[in-house]
N, C-alpha and C positions, 0 to 999 in steps of 0.2 A: 334818292340814292345816298345823299349825305346823312340822312337820318339813320341809315344802317350803320354808319360809322360812329354814331353817337348813342348807341344803345347803352343804357345805364348798366354798369357792371353788376349792380345788385340784382337786376333781372336775370342775368346769366347765372349768378350764384344760386338764386332761388330755384331756377329750373334744373340746375345740376343737382341740387339737394333733393328736389322732388323726384328726379330720375333715379337717384340712388335709393331713396326711402320707399317709394310706392311699391316696387316689386316685393319687398319684404312684408309690407302691410297687406298686400293683395295675395301673398303666397304664390307669386308668379314664378314659374320654373321654365326655363328655356333649355331645350336640348342642344348641346354644343356641336351637333353634327356627328359624323362618323368618328368613332374613337381613334385616336392616334395609335400607330403600331406600338410605341413604347408603353402606352397605358394598357393596351390589350395583352401585351406580353406578361405584365404583372398578373392580370386577371387570369390568363390561361395557365400560368405556372401554378398559382394557388388552386385553380380549379382542377388540376391534375393530381394534386397531392392526395394520398390515401387518408381515410378517416383515422384520426388518432395521431397524425403527424403533428410536429410542433413547429410553429413559426415564432420568431423573435421580432418584436416591434419596438424600435428605439424611438423615444420621443425626445428628439434633440432640438427642441425649439422652445420659445417662450411665448407669452401672451401677444406680443407684437405681430407674430406670424400666424396666429390662430385662424384668421379668416381663410387663409389658403390651405393650411396643413391639417387643421382639426377635421374638416370634412373628409379628407383622405383617410385619416386614422379611423373615423367612424365607419366609412364604407369598407375598408379592409377588414375591420373587426367583424362587421356583419357578414361579409363573405366567408371569413374563416369559421365563424360559429355555424353558419348554415352548412358548411362542409364537414362539421364535426372535427375541426382541427383544434389543437391546443394553442393558446395565445399567451406568450410570455412577454410581458411589457417591462421595460426598464428605461432609464433616462441617463444621458450623459450631460444634459443641461439641468441646472439646479431647479428650474421651475417645471421641467418636463413631466416629472412623476405626478404632479398635481393635475396636469392636463390629461394624463393617462387615466387618472381616477375619474375625471368627468366623462371621458369617452366610454370607459368600461361600465360606469354606473348607468349610462343611458342605453348602450347597445346590448350589454349582457342580458339583463332581464327581458328586454324586448325580443331577443332572439332565443330565449329559453336556455341561456348559458348560466352556469353557476360559478361563483368565485371559489377558487381553490381546486375546483375540479376541471373546469374548462379554460380558465384564464387566471392570471396572477399579475400583480404589479410588484416588481422587485425593488423599485425606487431608484434613487440617484446615488451614483458614486463619482467622486472627483477624479481627475487625472485620466481623461478618456482614452489616451493611447495605451496606458498600462492596463486599464479595465478591459479593453478589446483584446489585447494580447493574452492576458491572464485567463480570460474565459475560454481560450483555446485549450488550456490545460484543465480547468475545472470551473464550471459555472457556479456550483454551490460553494466553491472556495472563495469566489469573489462576492457573491450574493448569498450569504448564509441564511438570511431571513427576508420576508417580504415587508411591505410598508406597515403591516399590522403587527409586526414583531413575531410572526409565526415562523419557526424554523422550516426551511424549504423541504427538508426530508419528510415532513408531516403532510405536505400538500400533494394530493393525488396528481395534480397537473404537472408536477415536477418529477413524477416517478420515471426513472430510467433516463433522466436528463443529466448527463455528466459533463459534456463539452460540446463543441460545435459539430462533432460527428453525429449528434442526436438532434440537431436542428436542421429542418428541411429548407428553411429560407429565413434570411434576415431582411427586414424592411426598415430602412433608416429614413425617418421623417425629419428633415433638417432645414434650418435656416442659416447654417454656418458650414464649415468645411468638413464636418464629421463624415459625410459619405466617402470621402477620399480615404479616411482612416479605416473605415470598415472594409473598403475594397483592398487597401494595401495589406492589412493584417488578417482580417477574417477570411476574405476570399483568396488572396494570393498565397497566403501562408498556410491556411487551414482548409482551403478549397470549399468553403460553404458558399452557396449561392447568395448573392446580395442584390436587392432592389432598393430604389430610393424614391422618396417623394420630396420635392424641393419647391422653394418659392420661384416664381417666374423669372426673377432677375438672375437666378443662378443657372438657368437652363443652358446657356452657351458653354458654361464651364463643365457641365456634367454630361452633355450629349456624347462627347468623345468616349466616355467610359461605357456608355450604352452601345455605341457603334462598335467598340472593340470587344464587346461581350463580357466585359468585367462587371457590368450590371445586367441582370436578366431583364430588367424593365425600368421605366422611369415615369413617374407622375409629375407633370409639369404644371405647377401653380393651380389656380382655381379651375382652369379648364380641365386639367387632369383629374381633379377631384370630381367635377361634374360628369366627366366621361365615365369614371369608375362607378359613380352612383347609377348611371343609366345602364351600365353593363350588369349590375346586380339588381336592376329593376326597382331601385329605391331612390328616386330623385329627392334630394333633401337640401341642406344648406349650400352645398356646392352649386346646385342648379339655380337656386335663388340668387346666389352671388353672381353667377354668370348673367342672369337676367338684368340685375342691377347694373353690372359693369357694361353690358352691351347697350342698354338704353342710354346710359350716361355718355358712352362713346358716340352714339348716334346724335345726341343733342350737341355734343362738341363739334361733330362734323357739320351739322346744320349751321352752327354759328360761324364756322370757318368759311363755309360757302357764302353765307350772307355777307360776311366781312369782305370777301374778295369781290363779290358782285357790287357792293357799295363802293369799294375803292376804285375799281375799274370804271364803273358808271359815272362816279363823280369826276374822275380824271378826264373821261371823254367829254363830259358836259363842259368842263372848264376850257378844253381845247376848242369846242364849238363856239362858245361865247367870245373867245378871243378873235 
């Protein structure tokens, strides 16, 4: 029993490392169970939009939050392209537009979508409150050209897009407090539907927005990404991340149990020997 209390911590570190790495090497994907209502609401809302409708995807996060939010972005883009929806990407985070480029470069060609016709990356603008407010008056007035320097009026994907009244849904993928800004100004002032994808640590802060119907849906961390991937029948990095996370948690639970067994067993033995 006392040996369980003296397990070399390096053994634990190696096993945790293996639990995290092996699912990615083996391309192991675990289904996260039945999709949560908040995830399904986003999926259902996008699924009911008519072909040609435009959704706005805000990449309001940086590289540190990529493991949770990038799979969400890819899954939503795939769903939109399969529904023949127009996808307008932008960023209120300085690094977000580069992450949008990575998602679009992967999902667009794979789903048969063309840049400029089915999707566009408008890039980054500073001062996110002013940006969100001003787009309610004129989106081309805020984003006059895309990241390639092409005027937006020349892009077929932007044809007929004047302000929020021409946007069917805004999805904010965020690692900060930008969803509250989109809700306060885009939804409450201009009445455009807003959904959000957030990191898991932000969930308690934003579920009240979902419960009050200020958000039409909410993707919660890596689990939300994996759920959406399975809803569109395309398990990918989110599902692999859930496999890695689940196995690592199982290993931790095993060591917690072993530690408790060793502790109580050793204590009982000391009592008996006395």
